[in-house]
C-alpha positions in Angstrom: 0.0 0.0 0.0 2.9 2.4 0.8 4.3 1.9 -2.7 1.2 3.6 -4.1 1.7 6.7 -2.0 4.1 8.5 -4.4 2.0 8.0 -7.6 -1.2 9.1 -5.7 0.5 12.2 -4.4 2.0 13.0 -7.8 -1.3 12.6 -9.7 -3.2 14.4 -6.9 -0.8 17.3 -7.0 -1.0 17.5 -10.8 -4.8 17.5 -10.7 -4.9 20.3 -8.1 -2.5 22.4 -10.2 -4.5 21.7 -13.4 -7.9 22.5 -11.8 -6.6 25.7 -10.2 -5.4 26.8 -13.6 -8.7 25.8 -15.3 -10.6 27.6 -12.5 -8.4 30.7 -12.7 -8.7 31.0 -16.4 -12.4 30.3 -16.2 -13.0 33.1 -13.7 -10.7 35.4 -15.6 -12.7 34.8 -18.8 -16.0 35.3 -17.0 -14.7 38.5 -15.5 -13.5 39.7 -19.0 -16.9 38.9 -20.5 -18.7 41.2 -18.1 -16.0 43.8 -17.5 -15.9 45.8 -20.6 -16.2 49.5 -20.0 -19.7 49.6 -21.5 -20.8 46.6 -19.3 -19.5 48.3 -16.2 -21.2 51.5 -17.1 -24.5 49.7 -17.7 -24.3 47.6 -14.5 -23.7 50.6 -12.3 -27.2 51.8 -13.2 -29.1 48.5 -13.0 -31.6 47.6 -10.3 -30.5 44.1 -9.1 -34.1 42.9 -9.2 -34.7 44.2 -12.7 -34.8 41.7 -15.6 -31.3 42.8 -16.7 -29.9 42.4 -13.2 -31.5 39.0 -12.7 -30.2 37.8 -16.1 -26.7 39.0 -15.1 -26.9 37.2 -11.8 -28.3 34.0 -13.3 -25.7 34.0 -16.1 -22.9 34.4 -13.6 -24.2 31.5 -11.5 -24.7 29.2 -14.5 -21.2 30.0 -15.8 -19.6 29.2 -12.5 -21.6 26.0 -12.1 -20.4 25.0 -15.6 -16.8 25.7 -14.6 -17.2 23.5 -11.5 -18.8 20.9 -13.7 -15.7 20.9 -16.0 -13.4 20.3 -13.0 -15.6 17.5 -11.7 -15.5 15.9 -15.1 -11.7 16.2 -15.3 -11.4 14.3 -12.0 -14.0 11.7 -13.1 -12.1 11.1 -16.4 -8.9 10.8 -14.4 -10.4 8.2 -12.1 -11.5 6.2 -15.2 -8.2 6.5 -17.0 -6.3 5.3 -13.9 -8.7 2.4 -13.5 -9.4 3.7 -10.0 -13.1 3.5 -10.7 -14.6 1.1 -13.2 -17.4 3.0 -14.9 -18.3 6.6 -15.9 -21.4 6.9 -13.6 -19.5 5.8 -10.5 -16.5 8.0 -11.4 -18.8 11.0 -11.9 -20.7 10.3 -8.8 -17.5 9.9 -6.7 -16.0 13.0 -8.2 -19.1 15.0 -7.5 -19.4 14.0 -3.8 -15.7 14.4 -3.3 -15.5 17.8 -5.0 -18.5 19.1 -3.1 -17.0 17.7 0.1 -20.2 15.7 0.8 -18.0 12.6 0.6 -20.4 9.8 1.6 -17.7 7.2 1.4 -14.7 6.1 -0.6 -15.9 2.6 -1.5 -16.3 3.7 -5.1 -12.5 4.1 -5.6 -9.7 1.6 -5.4 -7.8 1.9 -2.1 -4.7 2.7 -4.1 -6.3 6.0 -5.3 -8.2 7.1 -2.2 -5.7 10.0 -1.7 -6.8 11.5 -5.0 -10.4 11.7 -3.7 -9.2 13.4 -0.5 -7.2 15.9 -2.6 -10.3 16.6 -4.7 -12.2 17.4 -1.6 -9.7 19.9 -0.3 -9.5 21.4 -3.8 -13.3 21.6 -3.9 -13.4 23.6 -0.7 -11.0 26.2 -2.1 -12.5 26.4 -5.6 -16.0 26.7 -4.2 -14.8 29.5 -1.8 -13.0 31.2 -4.7 -16.2 31.1 -6.8 -18.2 32.5 -3.9 -15.8 35.4 -3.4 -15.9 36.0 -7.2 -19.7 35.9 -7.3 -20.1 38.5 -4.5 -17.6 40.7 -6.2 -19.5 40.5 -9.5 -22.9 41.0 -7.8 -21.4 44.0 -5.9 -20.9 45.7 -9.3 -24.7 46.0 -9.7 -25.5 49.3 -8.0 -29.2 50.2 -7.7 -28.4 53.9 -7.2 
């Protein structure tokens, strides 16, 4: 079991770095999409509960959920490619519960790859928090005055 520690740690570290990069570029892209001078000018005069304000908020939420979905799928496909989880549904399920830190159990993944699931959980905490901070920053741009 100890001889599996180094490969688990290496793959887990690579996955964390990859997903942080994906997340960073995803939020950067989302920020650029809504941050043109014209968009900022318009958003400063929008009532948050107006149709335009609601569309802005919903669009931001959907884009961030899609970004988290991409990261969950990256982990699921990694579990499959490593043979750590035998089928797509189980890999996607395990990845989702790990990423969201719900983590019911680790019986879905081979013991040789449990550390990868733990790393995904720690990563999920950070990326979900990063997205929350980003979301509040974006919503703060809508000024009803």
